[in-house]
Backbone as a ProteinNet text record, in pm:
[ID]
protein_1_A
[PRIMARY]
MNHEAKYNQLYPKGRPATLRPGTKAPEFCLKTTPDQSVSLIDFQGQPIILAFYPADWSPVCGDQMALYNEILPEFQKLGAELLGISVDGVWCHAAFAKDRKLHFPLLSDFEPKGAMARNYGVYRDGDGVTERALFVIDGDGVIRWSYVSPIGINPGAGGILVALEDLQKREEPHKEEVTA
[TERTIARY]
-1283.7	-1300.7	-1251.2	-1331.3	-1288.3	-1183.5	-1120.2	-1011	-1057.3	-1173.1	-1222.3	-1247.7	-1307.6	-1333.6	-1201.8	-1104	-973.2	-905.6	-911	-851.5	-915.9	-1049.6	-1121	-1091.5	-1064.3	-1026.9	-888.2	-795.7	-660.2	-654.4	-735.1	-731.7	-872	-912.4	-1047.5	-1069.4	-1194.6	-1230.6	-1229.1	-1187.3	-1182.2	-1170.3	-1061.7	-1039.6	-945	-941.9	-841	-702.1	-605	-468.7	-417.9	-312.9	-255	-207.6	-144.6	-99.1	-213.9	-254.8	-372.5	-335.5	-434.8	-411.3	-354	-258.9	-190.3	-56.7	-30.8	95	200.7	321.7	433.6	459.6	465.9	488.4	630.5	645.9	781.1	859.5	986	1073.7	1091.2	1117.1	1146	1242	1306.3	1391.2	1383.9	1313.5	1291.4	1331.6	1370.1	1408.6	1285.9	1303.6	1202.8	1255.5	1386.8	1456.8	1580.2	1654.3	1773.4	1874.1	1874.5	1974.5	1916.2	1786	1723.3	1634.9	1638.5	1556.9	1475.1	1369.2	1282	1264.8	1266.5	1244.1	1138.2	1086.2	983.2	1034.4	1158.4	1215.7	1217.8	1218.9	1216.7	1090.7	987.3	858	824.4	924.9	902.7	837	730.2	657.6	546.9	530.2	431	354.6	222.5	147.6	180.5	177.5	193.9	85.2	59.1	-34.6	48.9	42.1	106.1	-4.2	7.2	-91.6	-23.1	-34.2	17.9	-78.5	-23.5	-107.2	-35.3	-110.3	-48.6	53.8	22.7	114.7	86.5	194.8	180.1	107.7	38.5	-24.4	-152	-187.2	-314.7	-427.3	-542.9	-650	-694.7	-714.4	-761.8	-653.5	-529.4	-418.8	-403.1	-412.4	-402.6	-511.6	-633.8	-745.4	-726.1	-680.4	-660	-553.3	-439.2	-332	-373.3	-450	-499	-593	-679.6	-769.5	-688.6	-589.2	-509.1	-432.1	-385.5	-315.3	-408.9	-532.9	-632.3	-665.3	-672.1	-707.2	-585.2	-466.6	-343.3	-347	-400.2	-407.9	-490.7	-591.2	-671.4	-587.7	-509.5	-420.3	-319.7	-264.9	-164	-224	-348.6	-416.1	-427.1	-438.6	-446.7	-307.6	-203.6	-66.8	1.1	-58.2	-5.9	66.5	165.4	235.3	185.8	173.7	127.7	245.2	254.7	355.3	285.8	303.2	252.5	360	320.5	418.3	370.9	458	432.1	565.1	560	681.3	746.2	691.9	752.2	886	973.7	1103.9	1094.2	1203.6	1203.7	1181.3	1232.5	1214.1	1068.8	1005.3	862.5	782	815.8	749.4	768.4	889.4	917.6	830.2	819.4	736.9	588.9	544	404.3	370.8	457.1	433.3	431.7	523	527.4	401.5	360.8	241.6	115.4	105.1	-14.3	-3.4	111.4	136.2	117.6	174.6	162.2	258.5	212.2	291.1	322.9	340.1	380.4	473.5	560.1	657.9	597	652.8	620.2	743.3	725.7	836.7	841.6	962.3	983.3	1020.3	927.4	949.3	996.1	1096.5	1139	1240.3	1339.8	1445.6	1491.4	1482.7	1420.1	1268.9	1220.5	1083	981.2	905	794.7	835	960.7	1005.6	925.1	903.2	825.2	681	623.4	485.3	471.6	569.6	567	568.8	653.8	660.5	528	453.1	322.6	207.9	241.5	140.9	50.9	100.6	14	76.9	165.4	223	141.7	113	37.4	136	177.5	278	240.4	117.7	75.6	78.4	68.7	62.6	189.5	273.7	396.2	375.6	263.4	233	182.6	161.7	105.7	-45.7	-106.4	-249.5	-274.3	-398.3	-437.6	-468.2	-366.5	-375.4	-340.7	-405.9	-386.1	-350.2	-254.6	-216.5	-204	-258.8	-233.8	-148.5	-31.7	66.3	85.9	81.5	96.3	242.9	267.6	401.4	496.8	443.8	527.3	555.8	508.6	533.2	439.4	320.1	221.4	108.8	71.3	-39.2	-168.5	-243	-368.6	-489.8	-471	-582.2	-520.6	-587.3	-541.1	-660.3	-644.8	-751.4	-691.9	-740.2	-705.4	-832.5	-827.2	-941.3	-936.4	-1051.3	-1045.1	-953.4	-872.1	-766.5	-819.6	-938.7	-994	-1081	-1082.1	-1170.1	-1088.7	-1111.7	-1047.9	-1109.2	-1028.4	-1083.9	-1123.8	-1092.5	-1125.5	-1041	-1084.7	-1007.1	-1084.1	-1211.3	-1294.3	-1236.6	-1192.7	-1136.6	-1010.2	-927.2	-803.1	-835.9	-929	-964.3	-1022.1	-1109	-1165.8	-1055.2	-963.1	-853.2	-764.2	-736	-652.5	-724.7	-854.6	-932	-934.7	-952.9	-950.6	-813.3	-709.6	-573.6	-551.2	-600.6	-587.5	-661.8	-782.1	-860	-785.9	-723.9	-650.2	-531	-467.8	-348	-380.5	-501.7	-537.3	-524.6	-570.4	-553.4	-406.5	-316.8	-174.1	-117.7	-165.4	-120	-162.7	-286.7	-337	-255.6	-215.1	-134.8	0.8	59.6	190.5	184.3	77.6	66.4	16.4	-41.3	-96.5	9.7
2915.2	2775.2	2692.6	2594.8	2512.9	2411.4	2345.2	2252.3	2135.1	2080.2	1965.3	2004.7	2120.6	2167.1	2189.8	2249	2272.3	2140	2044.2	1912	1845.1	1848.9	1787.6	1858.4	1988	2060.4	2016.7	2001.1	1959.2	1812.7	1728.5	1584.4	1536	1554.8	1515.4	1365.6	1330.2	1189.9	1123	999.4	918.8	996.2	977.1	1050.9	971	1003.2	938.7	984.2	899.6	936.1	1042.4	1111.4	1216.1	1161	1044.4	982.1	902.5	942	883.6	762.6	679.8	569.5	621.2	544.6	582.9	649.7	687.7	751.9	644.5	669.9	580.1	587.8	471.5	468	511.9	598	636.7	515.9	508.3	401.1	416.2	305.3	307.5	194.6	207.4	102.1	119.7	28.5	39.1	-89.7	-75.8	-190.5	-273.1	-405.9	-497.5	-562.3	-568.5	-615.1	-525.9	-535.9	-451.8	-470.5	-588.6	-613.7	-649.2	-628.4	-656.8	-540.7	-513.3	-406.8	-461.5	-390.6	-424.7	-297.9	-314.7	-200.1	-233.7	-131.5	-149.2	-238	-219.2	-294.8	-445.5	-483.8	-626.1	-695.8	-619.3	-676.7	-652.3	-616.4	-590.9	-714.4	-689.7	-797.1	-857.4	-807.9	-862.8	-749.1	-761.4	-657.8	-657.9	-539.2	-529.1	-439.9	-464.7	-384.1	-313	-181.2	-104.1	-63	-108.5	-75	11.9	143.1	236.4	237.8	236.5	244.2	330.4	398.7	495.4	439	327	280.5	136.5	64	-68.6	-51	-150.2	-160	-78.6	7.3	78.2	-19.5	-6.7	-104.6	-118.4	-8.1	-16.1	-77.1	-36.3	-89.9	-239.8	-281.6	-424.4	-503.8	-452.1	-520.3	-523	-411.6	-402.6	-502.8	-505.6	-596.4	-741.9	-769.7	-906.5	-950.6	-860.3	-891.6	-925.4	-842.2	-866.4	-997.8	-1029.2	-1154.8	-1273.3	-1258.1	-1364.8	-1389.4	-1283.1	-1301	-1293.7	-1302.8	-1302.8	-1406.1	-1527.7	-1624.2	-1573.7	-1490.8	-1434	-1336	-1253.6	-1160.7	-1239.5	-1345.7	-1425.3	-1499.3	-1545.1	-1609.3	-1514.9	-1386	-1283.7	-1233.1	-1302.6	-1274.3	-1159.5	-1109	-988.4	-1018.6	-935.6	-936.7	-818.6	-837.3	-733.9	-682.2	-549.1	-485.1	-386.4	-402.7	-306.1	-202.1	-76	31.7	129.3	157.1	264.4	327.9	432.4	501.5	436.5	324.5	253.5	192.1	169.3	108.5	-41.2	-100.2	-242.9	-331.3	-290	-373.3	-371.5	-259.1	-248.4	-335.8	-327	-409.8	-558.7	-597.1	-737.8	-789.2	-710.9	-751.4	-756.1	-656.6	-649.4	-768.1	-795.3	-905.8	-1040.3	-1056.9	-1182.4	-1198.7	-1092	-1096.9	-1125	-1064.6	-1078.8	-1194.4	-1263	-1376.4	-1337.4	-1223.2	-1172.5	-1246.5	-1274.9	-1350.5	-1267.2	-1138.7	-1049	-944.5	-885.7	-790.3	-658.8	-604.5	-470.2	-384.9	-277.9	-189.8	-71	-35.9	72.3	201.8	296.6	429.3	523.8	476.4	539.2	651.3	628.4	728.4	739.1	851.6	971.3	950.8	992.7	963.3	1006.1	906	932.4	969.1	947.9	988.4	918.9	788.6	717.9	767.3	780.6	829	967.3	1052.4	1185.8	1173.4	1083.3	1063	1013.4	940.5	888.8	982.8	1094.9	1194.7	1155.5	1068.6	1019.3	1033.1	1131.9	1157.1	1265	1246.1	1343.2	1424.9	1540.1	1622.5	1657.1	1692.4	1734.3	1622.8	1498	1384.4	1299.6	1314.3	1235.7	1089.8	1059.2	922.5	926.9	810	804.6	801	835.9	814.5	663.7	625.6	486.9	480.4	444.6	455.3	323.4	299.3	176.4	208.6	134.2	146.6	7.3	-11.6	-132.7	-88.6	-151.9	-117.1	-237.5	-215.7	-327.5	-367.4	-471.9	-524.7	-431.7	-326.9	-226.8	-106.8	-113.6	-4.9	113	88.6	195	175.8	283.8	278.7	255.8	153.3	122.1	152.3	165.9	199	255.7	356.1	412.1	465.5	465.5	514.6	554.8	664.4	705.9	698.6	615.3	594.4	696.1	727.1	804.4	729.3	800.5	738.4	640.5	663.5	576.2	463.2	443.9	342	242.4	115.5	7.5	5.9	25.2	29.7	-106.3	-214.1	-346.7	-383.3	-487.8	-539	-537.8	-500.1	-504.2	-426.1	-303.9	-221.7	-281.9	-338.7	-402.4	-520.1	-605.2	-724.4	-687	-586.8	-542	-489.1	-411.5	-356.2	-466.9	-568.8	-679.5	-760.8	-781.7	-853.5	-775.4	-643.3	-558.5	-564.5	-563.8	-570.5	-703.7	-810.3	-942.5	-947.8	-889.2	-885	-803.2	-695.1	-607.5	-681.7	-768.7	-839	-964	-1019.9	-1142.1	-1128.6	-1020.1	-1009.5	-1013.3	-957.2	-957.6	-1099.3	-1180.9	-1319.7	-1398.5	-1373.8	-1442.6	-1405.9	-1277.5	-1231.7	-1302.3	-1321	-1384.2	-1530.8	-1600.2	-1743.6	-1769.5	-1669.1	-1690.6	-1695.6
1281.8	1249.5	1369.2	1413.7	1526.9	1481.9	1578.5	1548.5	1462.7	1491.3	1414.2	1268.5	1246.8	1109.9	1035	1104	1041.9	1007.1	1099.8	1077.3	955.9	948.4	835.8	704.2	710.5	588.9	541.6	635.1	600.1	557	620.7	595	560.3	434.8	395.6	411	427.6	443.2	306.4	298.6	177.2	47.4	-23.7	-147.1	-235.6	-364.1	-448.4	-403.5	-421.7	-387	-483.4	-443.1	-526	-660.1	-658	-781.4	-841.9	-956.4	-1022	-1107.8	-1139.5	-1232	-1364.2	-1417.7	-1540.4	-1513.8	-1387.6	-1348.8	-1323	-1367.9	-1336.7	-1186.2	-1121.6	-976.6	-943.6	-842.8	-801.7	-750.2	-787.3	-739.5	-588.3	-523	-379.9	-346.6	-233.6	-177.8	-26.8	39.2	183.7	254	378.5	461.4	500.8	497.2	551	678.8	689.6	809.6	821.1	931.6	943	829.6	765.8	661.6	525.1	505.2	375.7	333.4	202.2	144.4	29	-3.3	-115.6	-198.3	-332.3	-419.2	-523.6	-586.5	-689.2	-801.4	-841.2	-952.8	-924.1	-796.7	-759.2	-809.2	-836.9	-875.5	-1022	-1100.8	-1243.1	-1306.3	-1383.3	-1449.7	-1364.7	-1244.6	-1151.8	-1084.3	-1072.5	-1001.5	-851.7	-793.5	-648.7	-589.9	-464	-385.6	-280.5	-277.1	-171.1	-74.4	49.4	152.5	257.4	240.6	339.7	457.9	578.9	698.4	801.9	889.2	979.9	1078.1	1145	1248.7	1289	1317.7	1377.6	1511.6	1553.1	1684.9	1702.6	1608.9	1624.9	1590.3	1652.5	1631.1	1485.2	1415.4	1276.8	1188.1	1208.2	1127.2	1149.9	1274.7	1306	1235.9	1239	1172.1	1020.8	964.3	819.7	774.7	842.7	803.5	825.4	931.6	956	844	798.9	687	562.2	529.6	409.9	422	541.8	564	538.4	582.2	566.1	418.8	339.8	198.3	106.1	163.9	85.3	-28.5	-4.6	-116.2	-234.9	-208.8	-318.7	-400	-331.3	-400.5	-485.6	-426.8	-496.3	-616.1	-604	-717.8	-836.3	-805.3	-909.5	-949.8	-901.4	-942.6	-871.5	-764.8	-699.1	-568.6	-541	-412.4	-330.6	-200.7	-108.6	-26.8	-15.2	68	160.8	291.2	388.1	415	431.6	448.9	556	652.3	748.7	786.6	868.1	910.6	1032.6	1078.4	1190.9	1149.3	1246.3	1220.9	1198.3	1149.2	1116.6	1239.1	1354.9	1473.9	1518.9	1508.3	1540.3	1443.6	1313.8	1213.5	1243.7	1282.6	1310.5	1425.4	1530.7	1645.3	1607	1531.8	1487.7	1396.6	1298	1204.6	1277.8	1373.3	1449.8	1533.8	1602.8	1687.8	1607.6	1489.3	1405	1305.9	1305.7	1215.9	1068.8	1032.6	895.8	803.1	682	584.1	460.7	479.6	371.4	432.2	349.4	402.1	447	553.8	599.8	573.5	497.9	461.2	555.9	596.4	691.2	618.8	618.1	558.3	669.2	744.6	869.6	850.8	764.8	751.7	607.5	543.1	598.7	615.7	729	769.3	663.9	617.6	526	384.3	346.5	212	102	115.6	13.9	13.3	131.6	141.6	78.5	98.8	36.3	-115.8	-168.7	-313.8	-371.1	-291	-333.9	-295.2	-229.7	-194.4	-80	10.9	118.2	257.8	274.9	407.1	476.5	603.2	683.9	766.7	712.8	780.3	923.9	946.9	1080.7	1182.6	1137	1228.1	1229.2	1126.9	1121.1	1085.3	1020.4	977	832.7	776.1	641.3	646.9	536.5	519.6	515.5	524.7	501.6	351.5	271.9	126.9	59.4	-53	-129.3	-273.3	-327.1	-467.1	-526.6	-645.8	-723.5	-841.1	-853.3	-956.2	-1046.8	-1177.9	-1271.7	-1286	-1362.3	-1380.6	-1452	-1516	-1581.9	-1491.2	-1366.4	-1271.9	-1286.3	-1343.3	-1361.9	-1260.8	-1194.2	-1099	-1177.2	-1139.8	-1206.9	-1120.4	-989.2	-898.1	-770.6	-713.3	-586	-508.1	-376.5	-289.1	-155.1	-100	36.2	119.3	220.9	310.2	423.9	483.3	608.2	704.9	777.6	857.2	963	1012.7	1116	1062.4	931.9	872.1	791.2	819.4	743.8	604.2	498.4	362.5	307.2	378.6	329.5	208.9	138.9	26.4	-104.5	-102.1	-222.4	-338.5	-315	-421.9	-479.6	-394.5	-440	-531.2	-487.5	-565.8	-702	-705	-832.7	-924.2	-867.8	-947.2	-1002.5	-921.9	-968.7	-1076.1	-1058.5	-1161.2	-1291.5	-1282.5	-1402.2	-1469.5	-1390.3	-1443.5	-1515.7	-1456.6	-1518	-1652.2	-1657	-1782.4	-1887.9	-1845.7	-1936.8	-1997.8	-1919.3	-1965.4	-2046.6	-2034.3	-2106.7	-2257.8	-2321	-2466.7	-2509.1	-2424.9	-2457.2	-2452.2	-2358.9	-2349.3	-2472.1	-2519.4	-2638.3	-2760.9	-2772.3	-2887.4	-2888.3	-2770.3	-2761.8	-2802.9	-2763.9	-2794.1	-2935.7	-3001.4	-3136.7	-3243.3
[MASK]
++++++++++++++++++++++++++++++++++++++++++++++++++++++++++++++++++++++++++++++++++++++++++++++++++++++++++++++++++++++++++++++++++++++++++++++++++++++++++++++++++++++++++++++++++++

């Protein structure tokens, strides 16, 4: 088997993430700055989008994060917070966010390297980076949608928006019951 065939066998193109919808999302606590951390529990009662990406400064990652930054108001209209996650350190994230004018937190899965990504089933052991993976998690901490994109392809935002709209529709009957 040649190297390319072996690589494609180990890292298939576009696939569902290891953690499927309906699974309780693993807890996490990661640095966003040298002195601040963010955890899953911080977003209890609110949907979040976890956007794992391989590395700051790579062309596809830069384009993906810029796209999400541009449509951040759409995510927020649907009640969701966006968190970008890679194995880069907080200082690298700070420079990247400043350069790209990002208005959402970047979480550093730096030490122990890739621990959160491993818990979510999206760490690439052979490469030392995360997959390009997306998760939509509801306010109860349950994964409602997930996707792993081919590493060299920007997955866009369409799947995220559909998942958030579906989540909003799912929660509307509960709001009506409370007000009735």
